[in-house]
C-alpha angles and dihedrals in degrees: 000000000000123000140186126235090256096054119106105239114224129194113201112213110188129138097212109079095209093050091045091054090049092051091049088051091049093050091050091055093060113084113239095028131094129184106228095184148332131235129194097200141027092254092053091048091053092051092050092048091054091063105023127064109232131184099182138024119211091204130191107210096211107065125163095245105028142010111259094240091052088052091050091050093050091048091053090050090050091053100257110141103183115139119242134226105192117218111197148131090222114113099186106134090202087064089049091053092048091050093057091069091050099056099270102150098171140018123211114193119215130269096047137155130234088255091059094051092043090055091051093047094048090051091047090051090056090050092045091052093057103102136151128039120326116238092218148324093298092060092049090050092050092052092052093042090059088074095055116091115219091231144317117316113260119253120227113281112282096024123106129203095231093053091044089054091051092048090047093052092047093050095042092051095045096081099194094041136253139246121232088259091053092050091046091054094045097047099033099241134116121279092243091052091047090052091054092053092045092051089049089055090049091051089049091054092244098109139032129210131212135171115264108218130190098073129102115264127001113006115249121233117249120203125210130190109242104181099060119181 
């Protein structure tokens, strides 16, 4: 992918190939950003950083060979100064605090939509553009405030965060995947409602769908979690 000198160069570090492709696609849809590569492990990320200039890491914290914060720490030690947006399903605030000292400027909790990531990237771009000497405290405060989202991104009409969390847990814990009927039975919602939440997760790049053959009549769709933690 080509980029201009003004573009913010992003390296996507995500162990799941489907999720990594989705994140690269998301980054490419935000003006002023370009995905310059993707890595599926900490070791691969280090190799890419040795030969590719990067401004921002979109970093999954649960990699197969190293925790994301350990990777961030080793990169700082090695002289890499790219900022980090952590992409994770972990909600441990101690991890959040540790990440602040390692250049983690934003956290995006899985599952998320393109709109959520776009908001974080746009805010990061505003922060990134603040250069030179501040004229006073107000200007410093404005630069830091650019990173703070006003609130959680809204879900599509008719969807609720608690139910989305329950559907996410059911799908993530299923291993082989579930149909909408299976999710409906597990979560205690209607099949139609389950389908809406599952399609939302697919749109967010957190789930994949495939036809389930072997039954009489039209094959049923099976959904599988693709950003496992």
